[in-house]
C-alpha positions as CSV (number, residue, x, y, z in Angstrom):
1,M,0.0,0.0,0.0
2,I,2.9,2.4,0.7
3,K,4.3,1.9,-2.8
4,I,0.8,2.5,-4.4
5,A,0.4,5.7,-2.3
6,Y,3.9,6.8,-3.4
7,I,2.9,6.2,-7.1
8,I,-0.3,8.2,-6.6
9,L,1.7,11.0,-4.9
10,L,4.1,11.2,-7.9
11,L,1.3,11.4,-10.4
12,S,-0.6,14.0,-8.3
13,S,2.5,16.2,-8.0
14,G,3.0,16.0,-11.8
15,L,-0.7,16.9,-12.3
16,L,-0.4,19.8,-10.0
17,A,2.7,21.1,-11.8
18,Y,0.8,20.9,-15.1
19,W,-2.2,22.8,-13.6
20,L,0.2,25.6,-12.3
21,F,2.4,25.9,-15.3
22,R,0.8,24.1,-18.3
23,P,-3.0,24.6,-17.8
24,E,-3.6,24.4,-21.6
25,I,-3.4,20.6,-21.7
26,I,-6.4,18.6,-22.9
27,F,-7.2,17.1,-19.5
28,F,-7.8,20.6,-17.9
29,T,-9.5,22.1,-21.0
30,Q,-12.0,19.3,-21.3
31,L,-12.9,19.5,-17.6
32,K,-12.9,23.3,-17.8
33,L,-10.2,23.5,-15.1
34,H,-7.8,25.6,-17.2
35,H,-6.8,29.1,-16.3
36,S,-4.5,31.9,-17.5
37,D,-0.9,30.7,-17.2
38,F,1.0,32.4,-14.3
39,N,3.4,35.1,-15.5
40,L,6.6,33.7,-13.9
41,S,8.8,33.8,-17.0
42,G,11.4,35.9,-15.2
43,I,12.0,33.2,-12.5
44,Y,14.7,30.8,-13.8
45,W,13.8,27.8,-11.6
46,V,10.2,27.8,-13.0
47,F,11.7,26.6,-16.3
48,F,12.3,23.2,-14.9
49,F,8.9,22.9,-13.3
50,R,7.1,24.1,-16.4
51,N,9.0,21.9,-18.9
52,Y,10.4,18.9,-17.1
53,F,9.1,18.2,-13.5
54,A,5.9,16.5,-14.6
55,D,7.7,14.3,-17.1
56,V,10.2,13.3,-14.4
57,V,7.6,12.3,-11.8
58,W,5.5,10.6,-14.4
59,C,8.5,8.5,-15.5
60,L,9.3,7.7,-11.8
61,A,5.7,6.7,-11.3
62,I,6.0,4.3,-14.3
63,F,9.2,2.7,-12.9
64,E,7.7,2.3,-9.5
65,T,4.7,0.7,-11.0
66,V,7.0,-1.8,-12.8
67,S,8.7,-2.5,-9.5
68,F,5.3,-3.2,-7.9
69,F,4.3,-5.5,-10.8
70,N,7.6,-7.4,-10.5
71,S,7.0,-7.8,-6.7
72,K,3.6,-9.2,-7.4
73,Q,4.8,-11.4,-10.3
74,F,2.7,-9.8,-13.0
75,P,3.4,-11.0,-16.5
76,S,6.6,-9.4,-17.8
77,I,5.0,-8.0,-21.0
78,Y,3.3,-5.3,-18.9
79,S,6.6,-4.2,-17.3
80,Y,8.4,-4.0,-20.7
81,L,5.6,-2.0,-22.2
82,L,5.6,0.5,-19.3
83,L,9.4,0.9,-19.4
84,T,9.3,1.8,-23.1
85,L,6.2,4.1,-22.8
86,P,8.2,7.3,-22.0
87,F,10.5,6.8,-25.0
88,L,7.6,5.9,-27.3
89,S,5.7,9.0,-26.3
90,E,8.7,11.2,-27.4
91,L,9.1,9.3,-30.6
92,F,5.4,9.6,-31.4
93,Q,5.6,13.4,-30.8
94,K,8.6,13.6,-33.2
95,T,6.7,11.8,-35.9
96,G,3.5,13.8,-35.3
97,L,1.4,10.8,-34.1
98,L,0.9,12.5,-30.8
99,P,0.5,16.2,-30.2
100,G,3.4,17.9,-28.4
101,T,7.0,18.8,-29.0
102,F,9.9,16.3,-29.1
103,D,12.6,17.1,-26.7
104,W,16.1,15.4,-26.5
105,I,16.4,16.5,-22.8
106,D,13.3,14.5,-22.0
107,M,14.8,11.5,-23.7
108,F,18.0,11.9,-21.7
109,I,16.1,12.2,-18.4
110,Y,14.1,9.1,-19.2
111,F,17.3,7.2,-20.0
112,L,19.0,8.3,-16.7
113,L,15.9,7.2,-14.7
114,L,15.8,3.9,-16.5
115,L,19.5,3.4,-15.9
116,F,19.0,4.1,-12.2
117,F,16.1,1.8,-12.0
118,I,18.0,-1.1,-13.6
119,T,21.2,-0.4,-11.6
120,K,19.2,-0.3,-8.3
121,K,18.0,-3.9,-9.0
122,R,21.5,-5.3,-9.8
123,I,23.9,-3.7,-7.5
124,I,23.9,-4.2,-3.7
125,M,23.1,-1.1,-1.6
126,K,26.6,-0.6,-0.2
127,S,28.1,-0.2,-3.7
128,L,25.2,1.8,-5.1
129,K,26.2,5.2,-3.6
130,P,29.3,5.8,-5.8
131,H,27.3,5.0,-8.9
132,V,24.5,7.4,-7.9
133,I,27.0,10.1,-7.2
134,G,28.8,9.5,-10.5
135,M,25.6,9.5,-12.5
136,A,24.4,12.6,-10.7
137,A,27.7,14.4,-11.6
138,I,27.5,13.4,-15.3
139,S,23.8,14.4,-15.4
140,I,24.4,17.8,-13.9
141,F,27.2,18.8,-16.3
142,L,25.4,17.3,-19.3
143,I,22.1,19.0,-18.5
144,S,24.0,22.3,-18.0
145,L,25.6,21.8,-21.4
146,L,22.3,21.2,-23.1
147,A,20.5,24.0,-21.2
148,S,23.2,26.5,-22.2
149,A,22.4,26.0,-25.9
150,P,20.3,28.8,-27.4
151,A,16.6,28.2,-27.2
152,K,14.8,27.5,-30.5
153,M,12.8,30.6,-31.5
154,V,9.3,30.0,-32.6
155,Y,7.9,32.6,-35.0
156,K,4.2,33.5,-35.4
157,P,2.6,35.8,-38.0
158,G,0.5,38.7,-36.9
159,T,-1.1,41.8,-38.5
160,F,-0.6,45.0,-36.4
161,T,-2.9,48.0,-36.8
162,L,-2.4,51.3,-35.0
163,M,-4.6,54.4,-34.6
164,K,-3.2,57.4,-36.3
165,K,-1.9,60.1,-34.0
166,E,-3.5,63.4,-35.0
167,D,-1.4,66.4,-36.3
168,E,-1.3,69.7,-34.5
169,I,-1.7,72.9,-36.6
170,F,-1.8,76.5,-35.4
171,T,-1.7,79.7,-37.5
172,K,-2.3,83.4,-36.8
173,P,-4.5,85.6,-38.9
174,S,-1.4,87.8,-39.8
175,L,-0.1,84.8,-41.9
176,S,-2.8,85.6,-44.4
177,D,-1.5,89.2,-44.7
178,I,2.0,88.0,-45.4
179,M,0.8,85.6,-48.1
180,H,-1.1,88.4,-49.9
181,S,1.7,90.9,-49.5
182,S,3.6,89.6,-52.6
183,K,2.9,87.6,-55.7
184,N,6.0,85.5,-55.1
185,I,6.7,84.8,-51.4
186,S,10.3,84.2,-50.6
187,I,11.1,81.6,-47.9
188,V,14.2,80.1,-46.3
189,L,14.6,76.8,-44.4
190,R,16.3,77.0,-41.1
191,V,17.5,73.6,-39.8
192,P,18.6,72.5,-36.3
193,Y,22.3,72.6,-35.4
194,S,23.6,69.1,-35.9
195,G,26.7,69.3,-33.7
196,D,30.2,68.0,-34.3
197,K,29.5,64.3,-33.5
198,V,27.0,63.6,-36.3
199,T,27.9,60.6,-38.4
200,Q,28.2,60.8,-42.2
201,E,25.2,58.6,-42.6
202,Q,23.0,61.0,-40.4
203,T,24.4,64.0,-42.3
204,Q,23.4,62.4,-45.6
205,K,19.9,61.6,-44.2
206,N,19.5,65.2,-43.0
207,N,20.6,66.7,-46.3
208,S,18.1,64.5,-48.2
209,I,15.3,65.6,-45.9
210,Y,16.2,69.3,-46.2
211,S,16.5,69.0,-50.0
212,T,13.0,67.3,-50.2
213,I,11.4,70.2,-48.3
214,E,13.1,72.9,-50.4
215,K,12.3,71.1,-53.6
216,E,8.5,70.9,-52.8
217,F,8.4,74.7,-52.0
218,A,10.3,75.5,-55.2
219,K,7.9,73.4,-57.3
220,A,4.9,75.2,-55.6
221,G,6.2,78.6,-56.9
222,F,7.9,79.9,-53.7
223,I,11.3,81.7,-54.0
224,V,13.5,79.5,-51.9
225,R,16.6,81.2,-50.5
226,D,19.8,79.4,-50.0
227,R,19.9,78.4,-46.4
228,G,23.8,78.3,-46.3
229,L,24.1,81.8,-47.7
230,F,21.3,83.0,-45.3
231,S,23.2,81.7,-42.3
232,K,26.4,83.4,-43.4
233,I,24.7,86.8,-43.8
234,L,23.3,86.5,-40.3
235,E,26.7,85.5,-38.9
236,Q,28.5,88.4,-40.6
237,G,26.0,91.0,-39.9
238,N,25.5,90.0,-36.2
239,I,21.8,90.8,-36.6
240,A,19.5,90.5,-33.6
241,D,16.4,92.1,-35.0
242,Y,14.4,90.0,-37.5
243,S,13.0,93.0,-39.2
244,K,16.5,93.9,-40.6
245,I,16.9,90.4,-42.0
246,K,14.3,91.1,-44.6
247,E,16.3,94.1,-46.0
248,L,19.5,92.1,-46.2
249,T,18.1,88.8,-47.5
250,E,14.8,89.7,-49.1
251,T,13.1,86.9,-47.3
252,D,9.5,87.0,-46.2
253,I,9.2,83.8,-44.2
254,I,11.5,81.6,-42.2
255,L,10.4,78.0,-42.2
256,E,12.2,76.6,-39.2
257,L,12.5,72.8,-38.9
258,V,12.5,72.7,-35.1
259,S,13.1,69.0,-34.6
260,Y,12.2,65.5,-35.9
261,G,12.8,62.1,-34.5
262,D,11.5,58.6,-33.9
263,V,8.4,57.9,-31.8
264,K,7.7,54.5,-30.2
265,Y,4.2,53.0,-30.6
266,N,3.4,50.1,-28.3
267,T,0.6,47.6,-28.6
268,N,-0.3,44.2,-27.2
269,R,-2.9,43.4,-29.8
270,Y,-2.7,41.8,-33.3
271,T,-4.8,39.8,-35.7
272,D,-3.7,36.2,-36.1
273,A,-3.6,34.2,-39.3
274,K,-7.3,33.2,-38.9
275,G,-8.4,36.9,-38.7
276,K,-9.0,36.8,-34.9
277,L,-8.1,39.8,-32.8
278,V,-5.7,38.6,-30.1
279,T,-4.7,40.4,-26.9
280,S,-1.3,39.2,-26.0
281,N,0.9,39.4,-22.8
282,L,3.7,40.5,-25.1
283,N,4.6,44.1,-25.9
284,F,5.1,44.9,-29.5
285,T,6.9,48.1,-30.5
286,L,6.6,49.9,-33.8
287,T,8.4,53.1,-34.7
288,G,7.0,56.2,-36.3
289,T,8.2,59.8,-36.7
290,T,7.2,63.2,-35.5
291,V,8.4,66.6,-36.9
292,E,7.7,70.2,-35.8
293,F,7.9,73.3,-38.0
294,K,7.6,77.0,-37.1
295,I,6.7,79.7,-39.5
296,I,8.2,83.1,-38.6
297,S,7.3,86.4,-40.2
298,V,10.7,88.1,-40.9
299,K,9.2,91.6,-41.1
300,E,7.2,91.3,-37.9
301,S,9.7,89.1,-36.0
302,D,6.6,87.0,-35.1
303,L,5.7,83.4,-34.8
304,V,2.7,83.1,-37.2
305,G,2.4,79.4,-37.4
306,N,3.3,76.1,-35.7
307,F,2.9,72.6,-37.3
308,V,3.4,69.2,-35.7
309,F,3.1,66.3,-38.1
310,N,3.0,62.7,-37.1
311,Y,3.8,59.6,-39.0
312,T,2.0,56.6,-37.4
313,P,3.1,53.2,-38.8
314,C,0.7,50.5,-39.8
315,T,-2.5,52.5,-39.8
316,S,-3.8,50.2,-42.5
317,G,-2.2,47.1,-41.0
318,C,1.3,45.6,-41.3
319,K,2.1,41.9,-41.3
320,Y,5.1,40.7,-39.3
321,N,6.5,37.6,-37.7
322,F,7.2,37.8,-34.0
323,D,8.9,35.6,-31.4
324,Q,8.4,34.8,-27.7
325,T,10.0,38.1,-26.7
326,G,7.7,40.3,-28.8
327,A,10.5,41.2,-31.3
328,L,9.2,41.8,-34.8
329,Y,10.6,40.4,-38.0
330,A,9.8,41.0,-41.7
331,I,7.9,38.1,-43.3
332,T,10.1,36.6,-46.0
333,A,8.8,34.8,-49.1
334,A,10.6,31.6,-48.1
335,P,9.8,30.6,-44.4
336,S,13.1,28.6,-44.3
337,K,15.2,31.7,-44.7
338,K,16.6,33.6,-41.8
339,N,14.1,36.2,-40.4
340,T,15.0,39.8,-41.0
341,P,14.6,42.0,-37.9
342,Y,11.9,44.7,-38.2
343,E,13.3,47.8,-39.7
344,F,12.2,51.1,-38.1
345,V,11.4,54.1,-40.3
346,N,13.6,53.5,-43.3
347,P,15.0,56.3,-45.5
348,D,12.3,55.9,-48.3
349,V,9.4,56.1,-45.8
350,L,11.1,59.1,-44.1
351,E,11.6,61.0,-47.3
352,S,8.0,60.3,-48.4
353,F,6.8,61.5,-45.0
354,F,8.7,64.8,-45.3
355,K,7.4,65.3,-48.9
356,V,3.8,65.0,-47.6
357,C,4.5,67.3,-44.7
358,S,5.9,70.0,-47.1
359,Q,2.8,69.6,-49.4
360,R,0.5,70.1,-46.4
361,L,2.5,73.2,-45.3
362,I,2.2,74.6,-48.8
363,E,-1.5,73.8,-49.0
364,T,-2.1,75.7,-45.6
365,L,0.0,78.7,-46.7
366,K,-1.7,79.0,-50.1
367,S,-5.2,78.7,-48.6
368,K,-4.6,81.9,-46.5
């Protein structure tokens, strides 16, 4: 009776471990005993209880049952079938005959337990201790070696959709007077000081953005003053009063690019491959851009307009693969190829965004 109670205790402890850490198994879902998995991913020892503890005690229970059958002289066929059952379960999972994931570590654990079970029967107790210690040492170091290998990443597809962040536009009535003061309004682009530590790549990106803005204003009929020459005139003349700038540079409006940069958009929702909206415990981060412009009347030395434009990614939905950490990857045509990490705002998108911003600025100015 003690051995039967021990077997029941082993099976019960494995069942409890499944309920705590793997509640999605069929046994609990059919009985409606499942629950949301505990969020214990940051605790390292939980990894063993979640992935291996139930298998270990289940295997021990099988071997103890075999020992009980042998003591009661049950037909040997049942003992042999029970001893092979843990290994068959893993092989069936590998071939797809059983649901689940094949794991070499499980196979190794079953082999160690089987070796211990056989050894215990054949070696007298006084000589068992050194063998147990030796096997334990080998097991510890071998499991450490296997556990140190990188975990296999599992990628899932998802469609992410974000709400667009609204733009902010402010203008003064005096802006209309400026726009009607001349047939051809002259404008100069003032850009932020980049500093001395800007990389060549960033400099090229900035120049591309500035050129895009100036090109759109020139195409719309504005007189675009050379920003480099404008800056030199200001430096040489040491002018503090904006009203005097108009006389020297013949500029009506300063369009100041105050700042631009990346903006992080976080979400925990996506649409899966079946079109179902899923709320995940993962945090997905996508990157957009925000830019701020000021319009300054040179003659009046007055801020007559302020514009903040936002580029929100994936407003129409974007498809990405993601892993267990929530990192996003581009979906490749061939699933076997290496996943490409999600690229933030790439140069083409950025240039297109600034082109649209310039067109909206021009539209606002011409409507005055």
